[in-house]
Structures are given as C-alpha cells and as structure tokens.
C-alpha positions in Angstrom: 33.2 -12.3 3.9 31.3 -15.5 4.7 30.2 -17.8 2.2 26.7 -18.3 3.4 24.2 -18.2 1.5 21.1 -16.7 2.9 17.6 -17.8 2.2 15.6 -14.8 0.4 12.6 -13.6 -1.5 13.0 -10.7 -4.2 10.1 -7.9 -5.1 10.1 -5.8 -7.7 12.2 -5.0 -10.9 15.8 -6.0 -10.6 17.1 -3.1 -12.5 15.5 -0.7 -9.6 17.8 0.5 -6.7 18.0 -2.4 -4.3 16.7 -2.1 -1.0 17.4 -5.2 2.3 14.9 -5.3 4.8 16.4 -7.9 7.8 13.5 -9.6 10.1 14.2 -9.8 14.7 15.0 -12.0 16.4 12.6 -15.6 15.8 11.5 -13.6 12.7 11.7 -14.5 9.0 11.7 -13.1 5.9 8.4 -13.6 5.9 7.5 -10.6 8.1 8.2 -8.4 5.6 6.2 -9.3 3.0 3.4 -7.1 2.6 6.0 -4.1 3.0 8.2 -5.8 0.3 5.4 -5.9 -1.9 4.2 -1.9 -1.8 7.7 -0.7 -2.0 8.3 -3.1 -4.9 7.0 -0.3 -7.9 10.3 1.7 -7.0 13.0 -0.5 -5.3 14.0 -4.0 -6.1 13.4 -5.2 -2.8 15.2 -8.5 -0.6 14.1 -9.9 2.1 16.1 -13.0 3.4 16.3 -15.0 6.4 19.3 -14.0 8.6 21.1 -16.9 9.6 19.6 -19.7 11.9 16.3 -18.2 11.0 13.6 -19.6 8.3 15.3 -21.6 5.6 19.1 -19.8 5.7 21.6 -22.3 7.1 21.8 -23.5 10.7 25.7 -21.9 12.0 27.3 -21.7 15.2 27.6 -18.5 16.2 25.3 -15.0 16.4 28.0 -12.1 16.5 26.8 -9.2 14.3 30.0 -9.0 12.4 29.1 -12.2 10.9 25.6 -12.0 10.3 26.3 -8.4 8.3 28.5 -10.2 6.2 26.2 -12.6 5.5 24.3 -10.1 4.2 26.9 -8.3 1.9 28.0 -12.1 0.7 24.4 -12.2 -0.8 24.1 -8.7 -2.1 27.8 -9.5 -3.9 26.1 -12.9 -5.1 23.4 -10.8 -6.9 25.8 -8.1 -8.3 24.9 -5.0 -5.7 27.0 -2.5 -5.4 25.3 -0.4 -3.2 22.0 -0.1 -1.5 19.0 0.8 1.1 19.1 -1.0 4.0 16.1 -1.4 6.6 16.3 -3.8 10.0 13.8 -4.8 12.3 15.1 -5.2 16.3 17.7 -8.0 16.0 18.1 -7.1 12.1 18.4 -3.8 13.5 21.5 -4.6 15.2 22.3 -6.4 12.0 21.8 -3.5 9.7 24.0 -1.0 12.0 26.8 -3.0 12.2 26.7 -3.2 9.1 26.3 0.4 7.9 29.4 1.4 10.4 32.0 -1.0 9.4 31.1 -1.0 5.3 29.0 2.4 5.0 30.5 3.1 1.8 28.0 0.3 0.9 24.8 2.2 1.8 22.8 4.8 0.8 20.2 5.7 3.4 19.9 3.1 7.0 16.2 2.8 8.7 16.0 1.2 12.4 12.8 -0.6 13.9 12.7 0.1 17.2 15.9 -1.1 18.8 18.6 1.3 19.7 22.6 0.8 19.6 23.3 -0.5 23.0 23.2 -3.5 24.7 19.8 -5.1 26.8 18.7 -6.7 29.1 18.1 -10.4 28.5 13.9 -10.1 28.8 13.5 -13.0 26.0 14.9 -16.1 28.4 11.4 -16.6 29.6 10.3 -16.8 26.1 13.2 -19.6 25.0 12.2 -21.6 28.1 8.5 -21.2 27.4 9.8 -22.4 23.8 12.2 -25.1 24.2 9.3 -26.7 26.8 6.8 -27.2 24.7 6.8 -31.1 22.9 6.6 -30.2 19.7 7.0 -33.6 18.1 3.8 -34.2 20.2 1.8 -31.1 19.0 -1.2 -32.0 16.7 -1.9 -28.4 15.7 -0.7 -24.6 16.2 -4.0 -24.1 18.2 -2.4 -26.9 20.2 0.9 -25.0 20.9 -0.5 -21.5 21.1 -3.3 -22.9 24.2 -0.1 -24.0 25.8 1.7 -21.0 25.4 -0.7 -18.3 26.4 0.4 -18.6 30.3 3.6 -17.5 29.6 3.1 -15.6 26.4 0.1 -12.9 26.7 0.6 -11.4 23.8 -1.7 -13.3 20.7 0.4 -11.1 18.2 3.4 -11.8 19.8 2.9 -16.2 19.8 1.1 -15.9 16.6 4.4 -14.5 15.8 6.8 -16.9 17.5 4.9 -19.7 16.2 5.2 -18.9 12.8 8.7 -20.4 13.4 6.9 -24.1 13.8 7.3 -26.6 10.4 5.7 -30.1 10.1 8.0 -32.7 11.0 6.7 -35.4 8.3 5.1 -37.5 11.1 2.0 -35.6 12.2 4.1 -33.2 14.9 6.3 -30.5 14.5 9.5 -29.1 14.7 11.0 -25.6 14.8 12.4 -24.5 11.2 14.4 -22.3 13.2 17.5 -23.7 14.9 16.0 -22.6 18.1 18.9 -24.5 20.0 21.9 -22.7 18.8 19.4 -19.0 19.3 19.4 -20.0 22.9 23.0 -20.4 23.3 24.2 -17.6 21.3 21.2 -15.5 23.1 23.9 -12.8 25.2 25.5 -12.2 21.4 22.2 -11.4 20.3 21.5 -8.8 22.9 25.0 -7.0 23.1 25.7 -4.4 21.1 29.4 -3.1 20.7 30.6 -0.3 18.4 34.2 0.8 17.2 34.9 3.8 18.7 34.8 7.0 16.8 33.3 4.6 13.9 30.4 6.8 12.4 27.8 6.5 10.1 27.3 9.6 8.4 24.9 8.9 5.9 20.7 9.7 6.3 19.1 7.6 8.9 15.7 7.3 10.1 14.8 5.3 14.0 11.2 4.5 14.4 10.0 3.8 17.8 6.6 1.8 18.5 5.7 3.9 21.0 4.4 1.2 23.2 7.6 -0.6 23.4 10.2 -0.3 25.5 13.4 -0.9 23.2 14.0 2.1 22.2 13.7 5.9 24.2 14.1 8.6 22.1 15.3 10.9 25.3 17.5 8.5 26.7 19.0 6.9 23.2 19.1 10.4 21.5 23.1 10.7 22.8 24.0 7.1 21.9 22.4 7.1 18.6 23.4 10.4 17.3 27.3 9.8 18.4 26.9 6.8 15.8 24.4 8.1 13.3 24.9 12.0 13.1 22.1 12.2 10.7 20.1 10.3 12.4 16.0 11.2 13.4 14.0 9.4 15.4 10.1 9.2 15.3 7.6 7.6 17.1 4.4 5.5 16.1 2.2 5.8 18.8 -0.1 3.1 18.8 2.2 0.5 17.8 4.5 -2.3 20.1 7.9 -3.1 19.2 5.9 -4.5 15.5 5.2 -1.0 14.3 5.9 -2.6 10.8 2.7 -5.2 11.4 0.6 -3.8 14.2 0.7 -0.1 12.5 1.5 -1.2 8.8 -0.2 1.5 7.1 1.8 4.6 9.2 5.0 2.3 8.9 5.1 2.7 5.1 3.7 5.9 5.2 7.1 6.9 7.3 9.2 4.9 5.5 8.1 5.8 2.2 8.4 9.9 2.8 12.4 9.1 4.5 13.0 7.1 0.9 11.7 9.8 -0.9 8.4 8.1 -2.3 5.9 10.5 -0.9 
C-alpha cells in the first residue's frame, strides 16, 4: 500500500455508502463535480485527483497497480472499508485494476468509455501540442486555445485540456498536472494487463459514448465478460468520449438506475 495522499473532494453525508469517482487522462476531480453533486443525496461521494493530476502529488511512474493502491490508501485514510467505484477512461483502467485485484473492497463497478485492453498511442499528437505551448509567455486561456485549434479540432476537448493551466504568478501560466511525467509514462497508460484467471464477479456496468472509438460493444464483449462476468454494456448514442459531460442527464439516469436510485 502506498502512502500517497491524493487530493480529493467529498460530497454528501459521510455516513452514506461511499462512491469513488475517478477522472481520465489529463483530467481532474472537477470533471465529476456535477455528477457528484447529483449523487450526494444518497452517497458519500469522493472525487480524487489521481497522481500527477490536479493538485495531487507529482510522482514517478503511472502503473495502474500504483494508481489503484493510491485510491485504496485514500479509502483507508477516510476509514472506508467498502465502496462503489466509477472510473472514466484512464480512471476506468485504474478502477478495473482495483476491482480485479481487490474485489473484496468493492460493491458495484462502473466503467466509462474504456475497455480492458491496450490502445494505440492516440494521445501523442496531443502531448506534442501541449508541450509545444509557450505557457509561461501566454497571457490568456483564449490565446492558448487559439494556438491549439490546428492540432486539436474539438473545442470541448481543448477546453477540457486547458483546465490543466494555472497561473505561474508572473503573468503567464504553467501546467497544474505533471505533463512531462505523464508523457514519459504514456505507454503504461495506454496498455492494460490483467492477471490470468482473475475476475471481478460483481455487478458491473460499462458505459460507451456512441460517437467514441474507445469501446466497441461487439469486439470488446469477450474481453469484458472474461474479466467481469456480471458486466452489462450500454451506449449513450449522442455522446463521445466524455458522456458524463456531453450527455450529462442521460449519463446520470443510467448511473442512477444501475446504483438502484431509480
């Protein structure tokens, strides 16, 4: 167990059942604010910044084993012995690793727009674009946005990524996340390995964004059910890779239904 103290926010009564919500690559706990508030009347919702993201410690390495243990360490610090777990993209892989290796700690599992497999290095152009920004010289987020238009077409994605900028105290900006370490260890993030024969045999929901290439309900079905025998897959047709943001109401309805709230 690591001793990493992740930065986090809590929503709701701490006497309620616990639900951890994990963000994706280059995201932060703030990505879950709206959904966490919606769930806070029934759950003690914890939204951590994963290592090298948000305000959490900048550490060497991005292995899923280590990131899962970071979350378990936070649960221990908060006195939480069992919980439901939701993770998006990279956070979904953290959640799957935790579920497969510490199944006794979890009740239900929700995975958002990611599969238990390795992916092509799709983010390399994004890392190159972000690392090329002269952030200390930029005087506004609009300027940063304009400089990324040619390399990152989606305005939603640009806005999502630029949340990682913060003031450097001298009129410019710097990266809140440890962009260099994340880039260096990106291969670990893109990959996913599971121990042969290990399964998570509890209620599991995979949510796919209908316009996203990350999860294919047909091609990925065998991989999913091999590791998560009780898994079901639903698709939010009008969403991309960020269904909790792009189709927030529909996403909330699906999560509420799975968690027994409606």
